[in-house]
KOLNU-824777 format. One line per 4 residues: number of its first residue (from 1); their letters; for each residue x, y, z of C-alpha. Coordinates in nm, 4 decimals, always signed. Example, Ala and Ser with C-alpha at 12.3 -4.5 7.8 and 13.67 -1.06 7.14 Angstrom:
% residues 2
1	as	+1.2300/-0.4500/+0.7800; +1.3670/-0.1060/+0.7140
//
This chain:
% residues 119
1	qvhv	+5.3742/-3.7646/-0.0667; +5.2744/-3.7723/-0.3892; +5.0190/-3.4942/-0.5721; +4.7551/-3.5569/-0.8459
5	vefg	+4.5907/-3.2006/-0.9968; +4.3638/-3.1716/-1.2628; +4.3647/-2.8929/-1.4873; +4.1236/-2.7413/-1.7367
9	gglv	+3.7171/-2.6793/-1.6465; +3.5276/-2.4550/-1.6956; +3.2202/-2.3443/-1.8528; +3.0938/-2.4223/-2.2148
13	qagg	+2.8189/-2.4336/-2.4431; +2.6541/-2.7441/-2.5887; +2.8797/-2.8286/-2.8539; +3.2082/-2.6835/-2.7911
17	slrl	+3.5047/-2.8546/-2.5638; +3.7095/-2.9237/-2.3550; +4.0588/-3.0436/-2.3400; +4.1413/-3.1852/-1.9198
21	scaa	+4.4540/-3.2323/-1.7997; +4.6314/-3.4175/-1.5059; +4.9452/-3.4759/-1.3819; +5.1002/-3.6661/-1.1034
25	sgri	+5.4247/-3.5415/-0.9175; +5.6326/-3.6494/-0.5869; +5.7341/-3.9818/-0.4474; +5.5617/-4.1987/-0.7827
29	fsft	+5.6713/-4.4045/-1.0382; +5.6092/-4.7509/-1.2214; +5.2271/-4.5200/-1.3707; +4.9904/-4.8414/-1.4828
33	emaw	+4.6506/-4.7194/-1.4991; +4.4842/-4.3426/-1.5764; +4.2012/-4.3325/-1.6189; +3.8862/-4.0087/-1.5622
37	yrqa	+3.6098/-4.0058/-1.3416; +3.2862/-3.7872/-1.3260; +3.0431/-3.7086/-1.0194; +2.7164/-3.4835/-1.0554
41	pgsq	+2.4746/-3.3730/-0.8053; +2.3248/-3.6897/-0.6850; +2.4803/-3.9347/-0.8775; +2.7217/-4.1767/-0.7816
45	relv	+3.0727/-4.1578/-0.9621; +3.1186/-4.2905/-1.2421; +3.4005/-4.3752/-1.4785; +3.4887/-4.1961/-1.8116
49	adit	+3.7439/-4.3498/-1.9199; +4.1493/-4.4935/-1.9242; +4.4599/-4.6209/-2.0242; +4.7094/-4.8491/-1.9787
53	sggv	+5.0769/-4.7641/-1.9707; +5.0728/-4.9743/-2.3071; +4.7766/-4.7593/-2.4249; +4.4862/-4.9095/-2.4533
57	tnya	+4.1681/-4.6754/-2.4101; +3.8446/-4.7544/-2.2663; +3.5332/-4.5857/-2.2559; +3.2019/-4.5432/-2.1156
61	dsvk	+2.9396/-4.5744/-2.3734; +2.8006/-4.2143/-2.2954; +3.1174/-4.0919/-2.4239; +3.1923/-4.2746/-2.6943
65	grft	+3.2672/-4.1396/-3.0025; +3.2745/-3.7664/-2.8736; +3.5674/-3.7783/-2.5689; +3.9052/-3.9297/-2.6422
69	vsrd	+4.1853/-3.9791/-2.3625; +4.6218/-4.0249/-2.3807; +4.8991/-4.0092/-2.1361; +5.2628/-3.8940/-2.1370
73	naen	+5.4731/-4.1360/-2.0302; +5.7017/-3.8592/-1.9713; +5.5521/-3.5948/-1.8084; +5.3600/-3.8274/-1.6310
77	tvfl	+5.0143/-3.7186/-1.7482; +4.7230/-3.7842/-1.8885; +4.4271/-3.5905/-2.0530; +4.1107/-3.5886/-2.1193
81	qmns	+3.9590/-3.4250/-2.5197; +3.5972/-3.3408/-2.4607; +3.4234/-3.3098/-2.7686; +2.9970/-3.2257/-2.8276
85	lkpe	+2.9665/-3.1738/-2.5011; +2.6425/-3.1681/-2.3483; +2.5018/-3.1054/-2.1240; +2.4573/-3.4428/-1.9130
89	dtav	+2.8530/-3.4168/-1.9209; +2.8457/-3.1807/-1.6583; +2.9763/-3.2737/-1.3258; +3.3253/-3.2701/-1.1084
93	yyck	+3.5792/-3.4623/-1.3118; +3.8904/-3.6813/-1.0743; +4.1604/-3.7986/-1.2405; +4.2656/-4.1286/-1.0469
97	itgk	+4.6539/-4.2738/-1.1174; +4.7523/-4.5692/-0.9686; +5.1691/-4.6212/-0.9681; +5.3783/-4.6882/-0.6921
101	sgly	+5.4909/-4.5097/-0.3518; +5.7028/-4.7662/-0.1891; +5.6435/-5.0790/-0.2125; +5.2655/-5.1556/-0.3112
105	ydny	+5.0245/-5.0389/-0.6298; +4.7839/-4.7375/-0.4642; +4.5679/-4.4978/-0.6656; +4.5741/-4.1457/-0.6450
109	wgqg	+4.3127/-3.8962/-0.7175; +4.3166/-3.5720/-0.7784; +4.0858/-3.3187/-0.5893; +3.8675/-3.2163/-0.8734
113	tqvt	+3.7857/-3.0376/-1.1674; +3.3860/-2.8473/-1.2568; +3.2777/-2.9159/-1.5306; +2.9655/-2.7431/-1.6686
117	vss	+2.7740/-2.7703/-1.9988; +2.5367/-2.5366/-2.0834; +2.1832/-2.5957/-2.2886
//
C-alpha cells in the first residue's frame, strides 16, 4: 500500500509565504514525476508545478516567478515554496507522485492541504 501525505498548508496574508511538503511511503519505488495541483471552490483541479526525476521543472503561468518546486529523491519528498502569495492562490493543494508499486507505473495522490490567502 502506498501513502502520500502533504504538509504545510495554512492561512497567510497576501504577500506572505508558505512551504508545502509531500512525502510518499509504502510499497513504491522508481519515482518519476512529482507534481503539485490545486483546486479552488467551483473550479477544476489545475497543475501548479511539476518536476522530473532529473530535476526539470514546469510551472503554470500564474505562479511563475513566485513558486519553486524541488525534490529530495533520497527522502521521496517533493516541496513547493510559495512566495508573494495572492488571494487567488487560495485552494486545496494536492501532491501527485508517479512511481511503481508492482509491475507498472501509476499516479498516487495525497489527500490535499488547504492554503488560504487573505487580502
